[in-house]
C-alpha positions as CSV (number, residue, x, y, z in Angstrom):
1,M,29.9,36.0,3.0
2,N,27.5,38.9,2.7
3,R,24.2,39.1,4.5
4,A,22.0,38.2,1.5
5,R,23.9,35.0,0.8
6,R,23.7,34.0,4.4
7,Q,20.0,34.5,4.4
8,L,19.6,32.6,1.2
9,L,21.7,29.7,2.5
10,A,19.7,29.6,5.8
11,A,16.4,29.6,3.8
12,C,17.7,26.7,1.7
13,V,18.7,24.7,4.8
14,V,15.3,25.2,6.3
15,A,13.5,24.2,3.1
16,V,15.6,21.0,2.6
17,G,15.0,20.1,6.3
18,A,11.2,20.6,5.9
19,V,11.1,18.4,2.8
20,A,13.1,15.7,4.4
21,C,11.0,15.7,7.6
22,A,7.7,15.9,5.7
23,N,8.0,12.5,3.9
24,N,7.7,10.0,6.8
25,L,4.9,8.0,5.2
26,S,5.2,4.3,6.0
27,V,3.2,1.1,5.8
28,A,1.6,0.3,9.1
29,N,-0.6,-2.7,8.3
30,I,-2.0,-4.9,5.5
31,Q,-5.6,-6.1,5.6
32,T,-7.4,-8.7,3.5
33,G,-11.1,-9.3,3.2
34,R,-14.2,-9.5,1.0
35,S,-15.5,-5.9,1.5
36,L,-14.4,-2.4,2.2
37,N,-15.5,0.3,4.7
38,S,-16.1,3.8,3.5
39,D,-12.5,4.8,4.5
40,K,-11.1,2.0,2.3
41,S,-10.1,-0.2,5.2
42,V,-11.3,-3.8,5.0
43,G,-14.8,-4.4,6.5
44,T,-14.4,-7.9,7.8
45,L,-10.8,-9.3,8.0
46,T,-10.3,-12.8,6.5
47,T,-7.7,-14.9,4.8
48,A,-10.1,-17.5,3.4
49,F,-12.0,-16.8,0.2
50,K,-14.3,-18.6,-2.2
51,P,-13.4,-18.9,-6.0
52,N,-16.0,-16.2,-7.0
53,D,-15.1,-13.7,-4.2
54,T,-13.5,-10.3,-4.9
55,I,-10.3,-10.2,-2.8
56,Y,-9.7,-6.8,-1.2
57,V,-6.4,-5.6,0.2
58,S,-6.1,-2.5,2.2
59,V,-2.7,-1.0,2.8
60,L,-2.8,1.1,5.9
61,T,-0.2,3.9,6.2
62,E,0.8,6.3,8.8
63,G,2.7,9.6,8.7
64,S,2.7,12.2,6.0
65,G,4.2,12.3,2.6
66,S,4.0,10.7,-0.8
67,G,5.1,7.5,-2.6
68,T,4.0,4.6,-4.6
69,I,2.3,1.6,-3.1
70,G,2.1,-1.6,-5.1
71,V,0.6,-5.0,-4.5
72,K,1.7,-8.3,-6.2
73,F,-0.9,-11.0,-6.2
74,S,0.8,-14.4,-6.9
75,F,-0.4,-18.0,-7.3
76,Q,2.0,-20.9,-7.6
77,C,4.9,-18.5,-7.8
78,R,3.4,-16.6,-10.7
79,V,2.4,-13.0,-10.5
80,I,-1.2,-12.7,-11.6
81,S,-1.7,-9.0,-11.0
82,D,0.6,-6.2,-9.8
83,P,-1.2,-2.8,-9.6
84,E,0.4,0.3,-8.2
85,K,-1.0,3.6,-7.0
86,K,0.8,6.9,-6.4
87,V,-0.4,8.3,-3.1
88,S,0.1,11.5,-1.0
89,Y,-1.3,11.6,2.5
90,R,-1.3,13.8,5.6
91,G,-1.8,11.4,8.5
92,A,-3.2,7.8,8.7
93,A,-4.8,6.5,5.5
94,A,-5.9,3.4,3.6
95,T,-5.1,2.5,0.0
96,E,-7.4,-0.1,-1.6
97,F,-6.5,-2.8,-4.1
98,H,-8.6,-5.7,-5.3
99,I,-8.6,-8.6,-7.7
100,E,-11.5,-10.6,-9.1
101,Y,-11.7,-13.3,-11.7
102,S,-15.0,-13.9,-13.5
103,G,-14.1,-17.6,-14.1
104,G,-13.4,-18.2,-10.4
105,F,-10.0,-18.3,-8.7
106,P,-8.4,-21.8,-8.6
107,S,-8.2,-23.3,-5.2
108,G,-5.0,-23.0,-3.3
109,E,-2.7,-20.6,-1.5
110,Y,-2.0,-17.1,-2.8
111,D,0.8,-14.6,-1.8
112,I,0.1,-10.9,-1.5
113,E,3.3,-8.8,-1.4
114,V,3.1,-5.1,-0.6
115,L,5.8,-2.7,-2.0
116,F,6.4,0.8,-0.9
117,N,8.5,2.8,-3.4
118,G,9.6,-0.4,-4.9
119,Q,10.8,-1.9,-1.6
120,P,9.1,-4.9,0.2
121,A,6.8,-3.6,2.9
122,G,5.0,-6.8,4.0
123,M,3.3,-9.9,2.9
124,R,0.1,-11.8,3.5
125,K,-1.0,-15.3,2.6
126,I,-4.6,-16.1,1.7
127,R,-6.4,-19.2,0.7
128,V,-9.1,-19.8,-1.9
129,E,-11.2,-22.8,-0.9
130,P,-13.5,-24.8,-3.1
C-alpha cells in the first residue's frame, strides 16, 4: 500500500472514530410541572395538575450529539399528543414539551412516555385532579 493510501485510510479511521465518540447524547431525567425556568427545565416539580393547567415536560439530556426526542401523552391507553423535536447539543441541556386543553383535561391518570431516537427512554405518571 503506498503512502498516500495509508494516510487516507488513517484519516478515515480517525474521522469515523470522532463521529462515533461525538454522539453520546442520552436522556438523564424527565421533569413534569406547571412552569418552566429560562433554561427550559421545570420550575416547580409536580405530578398533580388541575384540569386547566398547562402540563410541561422537560427532558434533561447529558453528553453531546444529536437525535430526536419525542413525548407521548396518553390518557386511558389513548395517545392524545405525540410531539417530537430534533435536537443537537454539546453538554447538558433541557428540551421542553407541553400540552394544554382549552376545555380542561378530564380527571384521571395520564402516562408520559419519552422516546429517544424512537426507543423508550423513560416514563412518568401524572394525575389531573378535579
